[in-house]
C-alpha positions in Angstrom: 0.1 -0.1 0.0 2.8 2.1 0.6 4.5 1.9 -2.7 1.0 2.8 -4.4 0.4 5.8 -2.3 3.8 6.8 -3.5 3.1 6.3 -7.3 -0.1 8.0 -6.8 1.6 11.1 -5.0 4.0 11.5 -7.5 1.6 11.0 -10.4 -0.4 13.6 -8.5 1.1 16.5 -6.7 -2.2 18.0 -6.0 -3.3 14.8 -4.1 0.2 14.4 -2.3 -0.5 18.1 -1.1 -3.7 16.8 0.6 -2.5 13.7 2.1 1.2 14.5 2.7 0.2 16.1 5.8 -2.1 13.5 7.0 0.7 10.9 6.9 3.1 13.0 8.4 0.5 13.5 11.5 -0.8 9.7 11.4 3.2 9.1 12.4 2.6 10.9 15.7 0.0 8.8 17.0 1.8 6.3 19.2 0.4 3.2 18.1 0.8 1.3 21.8 -2.3 4.2 22.0 -4.5 2.5 19.2 -3.7 -1.0 20.1 -6.3 -1.3 22.0 -8.8 0.5 19.8 -8.1 -2.0 16.8 -8.6 -4.8 19.3 -11.8 -3.6 20.2 -12.9 -3.1 16.5 -11.4 -6.4 14.9 -11.2 -8.7 17.8 -8.5 -10.3 19.6 -7.4 -12.9 16.4 -4.6 -11.9 14.5 -6.0 -8.9 12.6 -5.4 -6.2 15.2 -1.7 -7.4 15.2 -1.2 -7.6 11.6 -2.6 -4.2 11.6 -0.6 -2.6 14.0 2.6 -4.1 11.8 1.5 -2.3 8.7 1.1 0.8 10.5 4.2 0.8 11.4 5.8 -0.2 8.4 3.8 1.6 5.9 5.5 5.4 6.7 9.2 4.5 6.3 8.2 2.5 2.8 6.0 5.6 1.8 8.5 8.0 2.5 11.5 6.2 0.9 9.5 5.4 -2.2 8.5 8.7 -3.0 12.2 10.1 -2.5 13.2 7.3 -4.9 10.5 8.2 -7.6 11.5 12.1 -7.2 15.2 11.6 -7.4 15.3 10.1 -10.9 17.9 11.7 -12.7 17.1 14.5 -14.6 19.2 13.3 -17.8 17.4 10.2 -18.0 14.1 11.8 -18.1 15.2 14.0 -20.7 16.7 11.5 -22.8 12.9 9.8 -22.9 11.2 12.8 -23.4 13.5 13.6 -26.3 12.5 9.9 -27.5 8.7 11.3 -26.8 8.2 8.5 -24.2 4.7 8.5 -23.1 4.1 8.9 -19.1 3.9 5.0 -18.2 7.4 4.2 -20.2 8.8 7.1 -18.5 7.7 5.4 -15.3 8.6 1.7 -16.1 11.9 2.5 -17.5 13.1 5.0 -15.9 11.3 6.0 -12.9 10.4 2.6 -11.0 14.5 1.3 -11.4 15.4 4.5 -10.1 13.4 4.0 -7.1 14.0 0.6 -6.1 17.0 1.3 -4.0 14.7 3.7 -1.4 12.1 1.0 -1.5 14.5 -1.5 -0.5 15.6 1.0 2.7 12.0 1.6 3.3 11.8 -2.3 3.2 14.5 -2.6 5.5 12.9 0.1 8.1 9.5 -1.6 7.5 10.8 -5.0 8.7 12.7 -3.2 11.9 9.8 -1.8 13.4 7.5 -4.8 12.4 9.0 -6.7 14.7 8.5 -4.1 17.5 4.6 -3.7 16.0 4.3 -7.7 16.7 5.3 -7.3 20.5 3.2 -4.0 20.7 0.6 -6.5 19.6 0.9 -9.7 21.5 1.7 -7.1 24.9 -2.1 -5.7 24.1 -4.2 -8.9 23.2 -1.8 -12.0 23.7 -2.0 -15.2 25.5 0.8 -16.2 23.5 4.0 -15.3 21.0 7.2 -13.7 21.9 5.9 -10.6 23.2 3.5 -12.4 25.6 6.8 -14.1 27.2 8.5 -10.9 27.3 5.7 -9.5 29.6 5.7 -12.8 31.1 8.8 -13.0 32.0 9.5 -9.4 32.7 6.6 -9.4 35.2 7.7 -12.4 37.2 11.6 -11.2 37.2 12.9 -13.8 35.6 15.9 -11.9 34.2 17.6 -14.5 32.2 14.3 -15.5 30.3 13.8 -11.7 29.5 17.1 -11.8 28.1 16.5 -15.0 26.0 13.4 -13.5 24.6 15.1 -10.6 23.8 17.9 -12.5 22.0 15.5 -14.5 19.8 13.8 -11.0 18.9 16.7 -9.5 18.0 17.7 -12.9 15.7 14.4 -13.0 14.1 14.8 -9.1 13.5 18.2 -9.9 11.6 17.5 -12.8 9.9 14.3 -10.6 8.4 17.0 -8.1 7.4 18.9 -10.5 6.1 16.7 -12.0 3.4 15.6 -8.5 2.6 19.4 -7.7 1.7 19.5 -10.9 -0.3 16.4 -10.1 -2.1 17.6 -6.5 -2.9 21.2 -8.3 -4.5 19.2 -10.3 -6.6 16.5 -7.9 -7.7 19.6 -4.9 -8.0 22.6 -6.2 -9.5 24.5 -3.2 -9.9 
């Protein structure tokens, strides 16, 4: 959704002027504060947890994709215009490839905060999972198990980051 909105925002500047301040303002709301609302609205299943993760991951992907689409080399754009390339050809052959490195930066940031989002979701409405265990062990003053859960969470984040890094190397051979 962040990538799609980024494309729409760069294609329609008026839409960007209307939506961008709302997106930035939405980032000032603590996600842990709206987690109970999501649970009231969507129940205690996995849906509110996924929504919390999506809310945290959305902003880095959006901002970095917009930045990538807007930082396209002017020389490439002028070349495409000189051969009368259409709007979609310019996007497909120049703007999107130029934005891919920024997109991966956004994905890496999103993955790291998604682990935090999953923990927040389990803190608020979980009776299983690493977030639940973290709260349980911390509440029982079981320091060694608390650190073990933190280590597992860190390893999980590093593994996810590594997977995105591998996909990036495959997708961007240059």
